[in-house]
C-alpha positions as a printed NumPy array, in Angstrom:
array([[150.216, 288.092, -14.653],
       [149.631, 291.933, -13.876],
       [147.628, 292.849, -10.158],
       [143.963, 292.798,  -9.613],
       [142.15 , 294.954,  -7.281],
       [139.864, 293.856,  -4.512],
       [137.229, 291.839,  -6.395],
       [133.688, 293.409,  -6.78 ],
       [130.718, 292.165,  -8.856],
       [130.404, 293.288, -12.557],
       [126.885, 295.995, -12.87 ],
       [124.566, 294.42 , -15.519],
       [123.787, 297.568, -17.032],
       [120.788, 298.209, -19.566],
       [118.836, 294.392, -18.618],
       [114.822, 294.624, -19.149],
       [113.912, 291.661, -16.124],
       [110.792, 290.449, -15.949],
       [109.445, 289.747, -12.566],
       [107.042, 287.093, -13.931],
       [110.014, 284.851, -14.761],
       [111.829, 285.544, -11.717],
       [109.151, 283.992,  -9.992],
       [108.172, 281.046, -12.223],
       [111.825, 280.007, -13.771],
       [114.294, 281.744, -10.92 ],
       [115.777, 283.645, -13.823],
       [116.414, 287.008, -14.509],
       [116.062, 287.718, -18.263],
       [117.099, 290.153, -20.748],
       [115.352, 289.569, -24.379],
       [118.364, 291.129, -27.209],
       [117.788, 293.008, -30.31 ],
       [121.191, 291.663, -32.192],
       [123.004, 293.624, -34.442],
       [123.677, 292.571, -37.815],
       [127.687, 293.785, -39.42 ],
       [128.081, 296.492, -41.088],
       [127.286, 295.531, -44.513],
       [130.928, 297.463, -45.34 ],
       [133.007, 296.411, -43.106],
       [132.476, 293.111, -44.657],
       [131.92 , 293.502, -48.293],
       [134.658, 291.729, -50.506],
       [136.137, 289.748, -47.926],
       [133.824, 287.053, -48.356],
       [132.277, 286.855, -44.384],
       [128.835, 285.516, -44.551],
       [125.767, 287.518, -43.664],
       [124.621, 286.918, -40.218],
       [121.532, 284.971, -39.618],
       [120.543, 287.116, -36.888],
       [118.924, 284.253, -34.878],
       [117.713, 285.951, -31.108],
       [119.551, 284.724, -27.513],
       [118.646, 281.9  , -25.105],
       [118.844, 282.87 , -21.169],
       [121.842, 281.21 , -19.389],
       [122.221, 280.374, -16.043],
       [125.443, 279.039, -14.267],
       [125.176, 276.896, -11.344],
       [127.927, 274.939,  -9.2  ],
       [128.861, 271.62 ,  -9.462],
       [129.348, 269.48 ,  -6.759],
       [132.895, 267.443,  -7.753],
       [134.989, 265.069,  -6.577],
       [138.567, 265.315,  -6.541],
       [140.212, 268.574,  -9.327],
       [143.095, 269.565, -10.653],
       [145.552, 271.129,  -8.259],
       [146.285, 273.86 , -10.442],
       [145.422, 277.359, -11.673],
       [146.448, 278.727, -15.428],
       [145.662, 275.133, -16.777],
       [143.756, 274.715, -19.883],
       [140.644, 272.135, -20.657],
       [139.476, 270.963, -23.434],
       [137.42 , 268.442, -25.179],
       [137.913, 265.243, -26.307],
       [135.39 , 263.95 , -28.474],
       [137.512, 260.124, -28.804],
       [136.826, 259.931, -25.078],
       [133.793, 262.3  , -24.339],
       [135.172, 263.784, -21.253],
       [137.125, 266.867, -20.356],
       [140.364, 266.788, -20.483],
       [142.665, 269.414, -17.769],
       [146.319, 269.463, -18.491],
       [148.816, 271.788, -16.53 ],
       [149.095, 275.343, -14.84 ],
       [150.776, 276.385, -12.234],
       [150.705, 274.13 ,  -9.052],
       [148.879, 275.058,  -6.047],
       [151.002, 272.474,  -3.924],
       [153.992, 274.363,  -2.242],
       [157.327, 273.312,  -3.573],
       [156.271, 272.736,  -6.919],
       [156.19 , 275.814,  -9.141],
       [154.178, 274.135, -12.443],
       [151.937, 271.308, -13.511],
       [152.18 , 268.495, -16.323],
       [149.147, 266.802, -15.108],
       [146.297, 265.492, -17.246],
       [142.621, 265.442, -15.615],
       [139.807, 263.59 , -16.747],
       [136.012, 265.   , -15.508],
       [133.38 , 262.444, -16.028],
       [130.316, 263.725, -15.05 ],
       [130.594, 265.363, -11.674],
       [134.425, 263.249, -10.683],
       [137.472, 264.723, -11.035],
       [139.856, 261.521, -11.99 ],
       [143.804, 261.908, -12.536],
       [144.921, 260.396, -15.58 ],
       [148.788, 258.345, -16.102],
       [149.434, 258.794, -19.085],
       [152.747, 257.306, -20.586],
       [154.454, 260.069, -21.731],
       [153.436, 264.329, -21.388],
       [154.696, 267.377, -22.21 ],
       [157.266, 269.062, -18.971],
       [155.607, 271.623, -16.792],
       [153.629, 274.409, -17.776],
       [151.505, 277.075, -17.581],
       [150.224, 279.998, -20.387],
       [150.069, 277.064, -22.951],
       [147.586, 277.453, -26.07 ],
       [145.204, 274.302, -26.615],
       [142.282, 273.297, -28.403],
       [140.957, 270.373, -29.819],
       [141.083, 269.486, -32.945],
       [138.552, 267.408, -34.891],
       [139.782, 266.6  , -38.305],
       [143.501, 265.27 , -36.793],
       [140.331, 263.977, -33.528],
       [143.59 , 265.249, -31.039],
       [144.126, 267.897, -28.373],
       [146.433, 270.213, -29.543],
       [148.513, 271.579, -27.586],
       [151.873, 274.358, -28.222],
       [154.318, 277.254, -25.868],
       [153.725, 277.211, -22.34 ],
       [156.11 , 278.411, -19.212],
       [158.29 , 277.061, -17.026],
       [160.469, 278.955, -14.735],
       [160.901, 281.598, -17.078],
       [161.412, 279.028, -20.542],
       [159.13 , 279.095, -22.76 ],
       [158.568, 276.567, -24.972],
       [158.059, 276.336, -28.944],
       [157.1  , 272.376, -28.766],
       [153.311, 270.798, -30.416],
       [151.816, 267.925, -28.269],
       [148.398, 266.247, -28.844],
       [146.737, 264.076, -26.748],
       [144.803, 261.11 , -28.715],
       [142.641, 260.046, -25.84 ],
       [145.341, 258.009, -23.503],
       [148.539, 259.242, -23.481],
       [150.441, 262.716, -25.013],
       [153.278, 262.607, -27.828],
       [155.621, 265.576, -29.238],
       [155.41 , 266.285, -32.866],
       [158.545, 266.875, -34.308],
       [157.857, 269.86 , -37.333],
       [160.402, 271.852, -39.36 ],
       [158.613, 275.027, -38.938],
       [156.814, 276.508, -36.637],
       [155.624, 279.456, -34.429],
       [158.736, 280.344, -31.669],
       [158.148, 279.613, -28.364],
       [156.202, 281.659, -26.565],
       [153.639, 281.726, -24.08 ],
       [150.238, 283.513, -23.656],
       [148.761, 282.547, -27.273],
       [145.166, 282.315, -28.378],
       [144.92 , 278.718, -30.228],
       [141.47 , 277.708, -31.339],
       [140.129, 275.707, -34.51 ],
       [138.719, 277.326, -37.874],
       [135.957, 274.949, -39.73 ],
       [136.189, 277.078, -42.624],
       [139.792, 275.792, -43.491],
       [140.066, 272.559, -41.082],
       [143.494, 274.08 , -39.754],
       [143.709, 275.626, -36.084],
       [144.657, 278.934, -35.548],
       [147.198, 280.385, -33.239],
       [147.767, 284.868, -33.043],
       [150.484, 286.417, -31.038],
       [151.804, 285.58 , -27.826],
       [155.04 , 286.869, -25.472],
       [158.022, 285.647, -27.003],
       [161.204, 285.222, -24.511],
       [162.649, 288.4  , -24.58 ],
       [159.951, 289.516, -22.994],
       [158.002, 291.561, -27.011],
       [155.042, 290.824, -27.72 ],
       [153.831, 289.226, -30.943],
       [151.028, 289.476, -33.315],
       [151.891, 286.534, -35.789],
       [149.078, 284.376, -37.337],
       [149.893, 280.675, -37.483],
       [147.322, 278.005, -38.721],
       [148.424, 273.582, -37.998],
       [146.751, 271.315, -40.378],
       [147.448, 268.332, -38.037],
       [151.585, 268.221, -38.878],
       [153.375, 271.143, -39.563],
       [152.853, 274.703, -38.677],
       [152.252, 277.847, -41.445],
       [152.219, 280.789, -41.119],
       [149.444, 282.977, -42.586],
       [149.83 , 285.971, -45.383],
       [147.923, 288.264, -44.081],
       [146.349, 290.411, -46.577],
       [144.666, 292.869, -44.686],
       [146.067, 296.748, -43.822],
       [145.313, 296.787, -40.015],
       [145.944, 293.313, -38.079],
       [145.755, 293.279, -33.894],
       [148.288, 294.963, -32.203],
       [150.575, 292.443, -31.075],
       [149.412, 291.123, -27.565],
       [149.442, 287.589, -25.468],
       [146.044, 286.742, -23.031],
       [143.593, 287.047, -25.836],
       [140.572, 285.664, -26.38 ],
       [139.766, 283.788, -29.458],
       [137.154, 281.561, -30.879],
       [135.106, 280.838, -34.17 ],
       [131.631, 281.9  , -34.859],
       [129.799, 280.208, -37.35 ],
       [127.083, 283.08 , -38.263],
       [129.848, 284.812, -39.76 ],
       [132.274, 282.005, -40.85 ],
       [135.127, 283.956, -39.147],
       [137.612, 283.554, -35.743],
       [136.863, 285.766, -32.866],
       [140.016, 287.696, -31.029],
       [138.82 , 289.895, -27.996],
       [141.213, 291.942, -25.66 ],
       [144.331, 290.775, -24.092],
       [147.7  , 292.847, -23.345],
       [149.825, 294.962, -25.111],
       [152.836, 295.847, -23.659],
       [151.166, 296.149, -20.487],
       [148.021, 298.199, -20.949],
       [144.684, 295.82 , -21.385],
       [143.054, 295.709, -24.902],
       [139.328, 295.859, -24.818],
       [139.19 , 295.978, -29.097],
       [137.032, 293.426, -30.888],
       [138.549, 291.209, -33.903],
       [137.799, 289.175, -36.981],
       [139.727, 286.806, -38.768],
       [138.901, 285.368, -42.647],
       [141.265, 282.968, -42.934],
       [140.779, 281.872, -45.989],
       [141.67 , 285.296, -47.193],
       [144.195, 286.153, -44.522],
       [141.818, 289.33 , -43.124],
       [141.714, 290.999, -40.45 ],
       [139.094, 293.146, -39.962],
       [138.532, 294.687, -36.372],
       [134.334, 295.112, -35.338],
       [133.659, 298.246, -33.486],
       [130.412, 297.243, -31.052],
       [128.595, 299.07 , -28.704],
       [128.785, 297.994, -25.455],
       [131.332, 295.887, -25.623],
       [132.92 , 294.149, -22.505],
       [135.783, 295.735, -20.961],
       [139.656, 296.179, -21.324],
       [141.372, 292.752, -19.894],
       [143.207, 289.692, -20.441],
       [142.822, 286.008, -19.655],
       [139.145, 286.195, -20.383],
       [137.548, 282.455, -21.216],
       [136.492, 282.91 , -24.34 ],
       [134.595, 279.393, -26.224],
       [131.807, 278.96 , -28.892],
       [128.388, 277.056, -28.191],
       [125.923, 275.419, -30.211],
       [123.343, 276.201, -27.869],
       [122.593, 279.184, -27.857],
       [124.395, 279.382, -31.293],
       [126.885, 282.011, -29.655],
       [130.505, 282.775, -28.728],
       [130.402, 282.68 , -24.646],
       [132.814, 285.356, -22.667],
       [133.501, 285.103, -19.06 ],
       [135.489, 287.021, -16.322],
       [138.654, 288.372, -17.1  ],
       [142.126, 289.936, -16.063],
       [141.429, 294.051, -15.571],
       [143.337, 296.356, -13.217],
       [140.597, 298.347, -12.53 ],
       [138.21 , 295.936, -11.024],
       [137.692, 291.673, -10.707],
       [135.073, 290.666, -13.57 ],
       [132.851, 287.872, -13.091],
       [130.612, 288.866, -16.2  ],
       [129.289, 287.   , -19.191],
       [128.953, 288.238, -22.69 ],
       [127.624, 286.28 , -25.545],
       [128.854, 287.854, -29.157],
       [126.545, 286.911, -31.972],
       [125.77 , 288.865, -35.157],
       [129.14 , 290.792, -35.03 ],
       [127.74 , 292.175, -31.661],
       [128.216, 292.238, -27.502],
       [125.034, 292.107, -25.886],
       [125.819, 291.252, -22.365],
       [124.048, 288.023, -20.15 ],
       [122.093, 288.339, -17.357],
       [121.96 , 285.168, -15.32 ],
       [121.112, 285.503, -11.303],
       [123.828, 283.489, -10.269],
       [127.206, 283.916, -12.153],
       [130.893, 282.307, -10.924],
       [132.996, 284.843,  -7.781],
       [135.431, 287.201, -10.206],
       [138.183, 285.444, -11.774],
       [140.643, 285.651, -14.528],
       [142.243, 282.51 , -16.387],
       [139.606, 279.909, -16.025],
       [139.642, 276.961, -17.859],
       [136.338, 276.957, -19.862],
       [135.136, 274.07 , -22.727],
       [131.564, 273.156, -24.369],
       [130.655, 269.554, -23.68 ],
       [128.339, 268.643, -26.141],
       [127.074, 264.666, -23.964],
       [125.97 , 267.359, -21.712],
       [124.965, 269.82 , -23.771],
       [126.511, 272.883, -21.863],
       [129.169, 274.893, -20.546],
       [131.831, 273.683, -18.349],
       [134.3  , 275.823, -16.399],
       [136.612, 275.159, -14.016],
       [139.202, 277.595, -11.455],
       [141.551, 279.9  , -12.469],
       [142.886, 282.734, -10.345],
       [140.726, 284.773,  -7.825],
       [140.343, 288.466,  -8.54 ],
       [141.935, 290.11 ,  -6.206],
       [143.38 , 288.   ,  -3.653],
       [145.359, 285.856,  -6.659],
       [144.489, 282.571,  -5.485],
       [144.066, 279.491,  -6.863],
       [140.114, 278.35 ,  -7.364],
       [139.331, 274.725,  -7.658],
       [135.452, 275.125,  -8.63 ],
       [133.44 , 273.737, -10.881],
       [130.447, 274.954, -12.913],
       [128.29 , 275.151, -16.065],
       [126.594, 277.346, -17.913],
       [123.15 , 275.964, -19.405],
       [120.658, 277.49 , -21.892],
       [116.631, 277.741, -22.284],
       [115.547, 277.471, -25.911],
       [115.938, 279.878, -27.952],
       [112.79 , 281.523, -28.632],
       [109.532, 280.508, -31.658],
       [110.003, 282.747, -34.295],
       [106.067, 283.402, -34.697],
       [103.272, 283.675, -37.618],
       [100.268, 285.847, -38.023],
       [ 97.91 , 283.683, -35.616],
       [ 93.797, 282.687, -36.679],
       [ 91.726, 283.39 , -34.586],
       [ 87.845, 282.016, -33.897],
       [ 84.548, 282.501, -31.772],
       [ 86.244, 282.738, -28.881],
       [ 89.573, 281.426, -28.959],
       [ 92.379, 282.293, -30.883],
       [ 95.785, 279.87 , -31.72 ],
       [ 99.209, 280.907, -32.8  ],
       [101.157, 279.72 , -34.897],
       [105.406, 279.595, -34.579],
       [108.038, 277.886, -35.585],
       [110.393, 276.597, -32.982],
       [113.873, 277.3  , -33.006],
       [116.656, 274.943, -34.408],
       [118.156, 276.021, -31.342],
       [117.558, 274.419, -27.948],
       [119.578, 275.08 , -25.477],
       [120.933, 273.099, -22.551],
       [118.338, 270.218, -22.872],
       [114.97 , 268.805, -25.584],
       [112.456, 271.491, -25.321],
       [109.279, 269.531, -24.251],
       [106.701, 272.264, -24.265],
       [105.26 , 275.396, -25.939],
       [103.958, 278.721, -23.736],
       [101.501, 281.455, -24.673],
       [101.63 , 284.408, -23.443],
       [ 97.813, 286.898, -24.326],
       [ 97.307, 290.036, -23.751],
       [ 95.049, 293.206, -24.251],
       [ 97.63 , 295.411, -24.088],
       [100.395, 295.996, -26.328],
       [103.605, 293.969, -24.312],
       [101.186, 293.335, -21.407],
       [101.775, 289.28 , -22.067],
       [104.958, 289.561, -21.044],
       [104.406, 290.067, -18.334],
       [101.331, 287.321, -17.03 ],
       [102.605, 285.321, -14.369],
       [100.694, 282.323, -16.062],
       [100.852, 281.088, -19.652],
       [ 97.698, 281.593, -21.175],
       [ 98.381, 277.977, -23.104],
       [100.727, 275.447, -22.717],
       [101.196, 273.032, -25.713],
       [103.368, 270.096, -25.361],
       [106.354, 268.908, -28.381],
       [106.717, 269.027, -31.068],
       [104.715, 271.715, -32.229],
       [103.732, 274.721, -34.694],
       [100.767, 275.937, -33.293],
       [ 98.73 , 275.991, -29.777],
       [ 95.039, 277.375, -28.78 ],
       [ 93.835, 279.96 , -26.365],
       [ 89.922, 279.371, -25.481],
       [ 87.586, 282.037, -23.815],
       [ 88.7  , 285.283, -24.777],
       [ 86.16 , 287.852, -25.119],
       [ 84.781, 288.255, -29.742],
       [ 85.166, 291.315, -30.243],
       [ 88.347, 291.963, -29.048],
       [ 92.127, 292.429, -29.697],
       [ 95.368, 290.14 , -28.451],
       [ 98.207, 290.405, -28.211],
       [100.73 , 287.266, -28.305],
       [103.816, 285.917, -27.267],
       [105.186, 282.434, -27.088],
       [107.877, 280.949, -25.172],
       [109.683, 277.259, -25.804],
       [110.637, 275.426, -22.981],
       [113.65 , 273.237, -21.698],
       [114.982, 271.131, -18.202],
       [115.902, 274.796, -17.499],
       [113.736, 277.32 , -18.064],
       [111.664, 278.929, -20.73 ],
       [113.081, 281.326, -23.737],
       [112.221, 284.789, -24.394],
       [109.293, 285.812, -25.707],
       [108.804, 285.607, -29.568],
       [107.778, 288.332, -32.344],
       [104.601, 290.475, -31.155],
       [101.774, 289.402, -33.063],
       [ 97.97 , 290.234, -32.212],
       [ 94.449, 288.931, -33.312],
       [ 90.892, 290.657, -33.23 ],
       [ 88.912, 287.121, -32.094],
       [ 85.176, 286.498, -32.65 ],
       [ 84.139, 289.919, -35.414],
       [ 80.836, 289.73 , -35.698],
       [ 79.599, 289.151, -39.218],
       [ 78.197, 292.108, -41.748],
       [ 75.648, 291.716, -44.811],
       [ 76.934, 293.884, -47.614],
       [ 74.586, 293.193, -49.757],
       [ 71.143, 290.67 , -49.574],
       [ 68.773, 290.161, -52.409],
       [ 65.227, 289.704, -51.971],
       [ 63.454, 287.618, -55.039],
       [ 60.051, 287.297, -55.898],
       [ 56.867, 289.456, -54.547],
       [ 56.679, 289.174, -50.8  ],
       [ 53.224, 289.03 , -49.062],
       [ 52.039, 289.748, -46.119],
       [ 53.029, 287.072, -43.43 ],
       [ 55.949, 285.316, -45.587],
       [ 59.581, 284.894, -44.647],
       [ 62.177, 285.473, -46.256],
       [ 65.551, 284.083, -46.908],
       [ 69.513, 285.976, -47.469],
       [ 71.57 , 284.181, -48.755],
       [ 75.315, 283.62 , -47.595],
       [ 76.881, 285.426, -50.63 ],
       [ 77.797, 289.346, -49.658],
       [ 78.134, 288.332, -45.827],
       [ 81.56 , 288.415, -44.618],
       [ 83.407, 288.393, -41.25 ],
       [ 83.588, 285.218, -39.136],
       [ 80.168, 284.132, -37.419],
       [ 79.193, 284.152, -33.885]])
């Protein structure tokens, strides 16, 4: 690995904080406008148009565990067969043993070492990910005492098995590996070979054999290792960020259309600092790819970013893991949250053995025009299909007589239990225009606000015309019929 200077906290710039949310939910919030991919970049490449969803708010929390794998630089993947997190390998913490081939399982808050009949040799900087198509965890390559592996192993829930293949990637360490639902294959990119050469070849694993991908694009990522790779359902592409090329950390972002074999560099402002060994995983709870930490020679990194709609957005949880690189991170669908383990401490280079979770609020509802009657308004909304790390329990409505003022209210004007698509606020002043937003709430906290809508409450009726029939006499009562009357009676 490359030297890292003393760890420092990464500044969270361009963050819009709302004081009331800190008081109510203990979280700093940011509401985020996401940019779409440049249309010209997608033309003819088969890259789907992004959905444009807003982000949830996220929160890191330490998980008090019993036991922990005594290794750093290992890998973690969720095993759907056993519904457990599986951790393998890494650089052993135990003196006298440089590398580990231990397999550990995380169940709830308990780490347990497993005893499979077969195991890969001790190694670190391997590539590992879960393959839903075969129901196995796939492990490739890695380093052990300067010797690189080119073997492929699979985990079936109880033991490891080496898979014999007629062809495949050359022996390497630090390659990037992730599952691609678009093709039902595992995608592997780059790495560092036995001669110290940097690689930029792209391979796919179909469950039994490797095939080198024929790249049709005029450009592709430069040769590198320790880059971060994840699948983005919004664009149906693989996303590659960072890595290290010939001793220099990269900060570029690429997307791969696997069906076409086409790499495309995507500019994004803002963007994470150049880094290698960052943790990068798709998070179904937020509908985005989450990137954390990494190795940068100029400062320790403890920042959290999301990739969505072709754009990087820096998140601002109130607490976050210490600066580190090479941490193992994976989404746990059983708990609807991300789990992160260990890594190497920035600055000291010491191994870490803590476990943390990343939980999310719901994404915000989408609001339509409210309705209003005498002294009240009713907001109408469509809840997001992204409920975060838990079930939505209620919706909160905030109103103000000034545009934007509803974002600073400390108490909701109305709360309605879920499920709901409307919520009524009473006790309002007739003739007054109100601005309203809606937020969805789960056990983690409240979502960012919905889009703002406004309505004027209890407008007095106006009579545009009245027709009087007959010849009135003195003292006679006249009746005006309702035709031609507009407005809402008070």
